[in-house]
Each structure stands twice: as structure tokens, then as C-alpha cells.
C-alpha positions, 0 to 999 in steps of 0.5 A: 476439523478435530478427529472427534468432531461429527462429520455433520451435525446438521441436518442432511439439507443444509449447508455445512459450515465453513471456517473458510470465509469464501466458502461462505457465499457458496454455503449461502447459495446452496441453503437457498435453491428451493427459493425458486429459479429466479432467486437460485439463478441469482445466487448462482450469479452471485456466487460466480462474481465472488469466485471471479473477484478472489481468483480471476482478477488481476490488479492493471495501471489505469493511466497511459505508461512506458517501462523506462526501466526494468530493474530487480525489484521493479519496473520503473513507469512514465508517465506524462513528457520529459522536461524539468525536474521529474516527479517519481512517486514511491508506491508502498512496497507492503503486500500490495501493487502499484495500482494503488497510485494509479487506480483507475481512471478519474481516481488516480493519484498519477492522474490527478499529479499530471492534470495539476500541471506536474508534466513528467511523472514516474512510478516505481512499480515494485515486483512481489518477492521470489523465492530467489530474493528471500534474502533481499534486505531494505539496501537492495531496494534503496540502491535500485530506488537511486538507480530510478532517480539516477535515470531520470536525471539525478534529482526529483520530487520524491513523493513517497506513499506509505512505505514508500515514504520512509524509503524516500526520506532515507534516500533524500537523507543519504543523497540530500542533493537527489531530492528536491522536495519531499512529499510523505503521505501516511508514512511511518517516520516515527513509528514510535508516535501514536497508539495505532494498531500497527505500533502495538502488534509490533512491540506486543508481538516477540520476533520469533513470531515474525521469523514463524511466519517467514519460516512458514512462507519458505524464507518469503512474507508471503502477501496473502498473511499480511492480507488475512491480517489487515481483514482480521482488523476490521473481521465484519467488514471483510468477512460479512459486509462485504458479501452482503453488499456484493449480493444486494448489487448483483444486478449492478453493473457499475457496482460491479465494475467498482466492486471488480476494480478494488478487489483485482488490487486488493485481493492481490497481494505480493510477497516480500523477501523474509530478510527485508521483512525482518530487518523493518519489523526489528529496527524500524517497527521496533527499534525506531531507528529511522527516527532515532537516526540510527539506522544504516543504509548504503553504508552510511548511518542515516540522519534525517537532519540531512534533510533540507528540502521543502517538505509536504506531510500529509496524513489521514484524521482516521489512519489506523495504519499509520496514525497522523503523528507517524508522519506528522512527527517528521517535522521534529527531525527534519534539518528542512526550515520550518517555514518550508514544511507544510503539514495536512491531516485530511479527513479519512483512512490509510488507502483514502489517502492515495486512492480516495475519490475526495482526497485526490479531487479536494487535496491532491491538486493542491499538494501538485501545484506546490510540487510544481512551486518547488520544480521551479524553485529547484 
């Protein structure tokens, strides 16, 4: 607050306005204490639930699994039974945990793949970066992904989600023999395509802006900074509508359970290495080096044309994080014969591609069958 601002211009019995969204529910509850004991109790319950959602919950994977590997950058989670060509799901390393791929029972990509006939699924559960990881680069993560593939037998069906997709494409370009089939879902491969807000932000903001954010995080790109940015893309949804919905459903256990599950994932972002983040912003989102064939990974210039395996490209029609063009334009660069490339655009936005109930029910079972068919070819 500026030094010349009044301490409290409101009436003595009015709540003090706060610029911090987390405090809004408390101010609202305080303003309603005179409305009666029952209403006050409901308001208090709402405040307690809001605090619990934003501070007390932690993300958890839904499907039983074992930790196959514990590497510096990730834990490799094992699902199903070994046999045949494993399917490795590369979860996004973009600020949230791998829970996006194994959200809750009845709404889990991993569960859907297993039910669709994919017998052995593994998942990259990327770790939050710590201070001693601030100088890690993309190569550190590619190297651990290769270690995971080798531990699974050296050849996998690779499913890349969002950021995990461009990493999957990098591995497939660097080591084509290690990837039997490639699924890219909501993955920004051609970052110059389309006209989404992420593209505009990347080109409009100077690198000094991103370096300042990293410096503010002590060498890390802190997850809380990214979370704030995502929320500010649709502020009315996150700062007003969410609180109203919670208040109106505070006595509905089913609603509260669903809300807690989502918020345990969404409100608990992970940190990224600062050097990794700056490399990605400059080389991938500003320079578009992966699509242009000039990105250097693990000592080699990576060319998407070296990828010749069957590929499935999945985009969300309303995705404002990774626009459909950024995903589907991969078909222009892959060396895969056109007959072996499947392109699909489904209704919905970005997160819905991986954890939306409708998409998981209506579209991913067919992708599971496609993976099984490619495993037979392999």
C-alpha cells in the first residue's frame, strides 16, 4: 500500500478490502457475521474449506503403481504388467505434477490406456526443481528420459502431453529406434503456428522479463509465478467465479470432493530450473528451433524429419495454451509417411485433453487401440 494511502477508508464495521484473492472469502465472511448464527456457520465453513483447498491439500496419483526408477529429475512410475512394447507417458514438466495423467478413478488417462488394452504403462513423474538444480538444462531431462526408456527395454510407445510432447519428439528425433509409435497431445511443436496467447506473450515480452522472474525466484522459475500467470489469463474464473461456486456448494460433499481433487493438483505448482526455463523460452518459443531443425539436444542437431514411426496428433479445438495449429503442423515436419500420421481435433481446451471426462471416454480409448495396433506392428 502506498505511504500516503489512508489506513482504512471504510466504515469501522466494514471488511477491509484486500488485493490478495485468497483473502476475499474471509472478508466476505466477516461482512456477513451479523446475518445470523446459521449463516455465519456456513460462512465459516466456506472459509475453512477455502483455506484447506489452497494450503492443506497435496496432489496424489489415483491408480496403484510402483516406483520403477528414482532419478534426479523424476520418478518413473510403473503401471500394469510387463510384456510387449511398453507405453511411456511423458507428463508435462511445465509447472504442475504428473497427476494430470492419473487424476482420479474414472477420470485418468493412465487408467483409460490400461482399460483400452495397453498392458504396460509407465509415467514420468517430474520432480520440483530444488536450488541445486537451477542450472539444469533441457539435456538433463532428455538424458533421464532416455534412461527411463532403456530401463523399460530400450523401445517404447511414447505419449507426450503438452510440454512432454516436445520432449518426446526430441527423443524420437535423437534416437529414432527407441520410439515405436509417437502420440503428441496438446504439444507445441511448431510454436510459430496459430495466434494463441502463449505465442503472443513469448514474442512480446523481452528475455529480460523472464530473466527477472528467474532472478526473483533465486535462480528457479517458481511455480507460483506461473500459476499466477495462468490465472490472470481468465481472472474472472479464478478470482471470482470459483469462490462463488464453492460458497454455493459448500454443503454438497460430492462437489467439495471434486473441487478438492482438482485444487490439490492445480494449486500446488512445481518449480523449474531457471536455466532450463530460459533455454525453452528463447530457443523453442521465441526462435522455434525444434520445428526449424536447429535445436541441439544431447550433442546433435535434432531434425523432426528423422522421426519415421507412426504418429498420432491430438489437439483441442478451444485450446488457448497450445493452439491446434501448433500440434497439427508437426505433420509438415515429421519424416513419418502421411499414411501413418493420424490427426484429430476434439472439443474442449488444454487441460481437458488429458483429464477431461468426455475426452477420456470418447477419444482416448481409440488412441489406446491405435497404440496396441502399433505395438503389434513393432
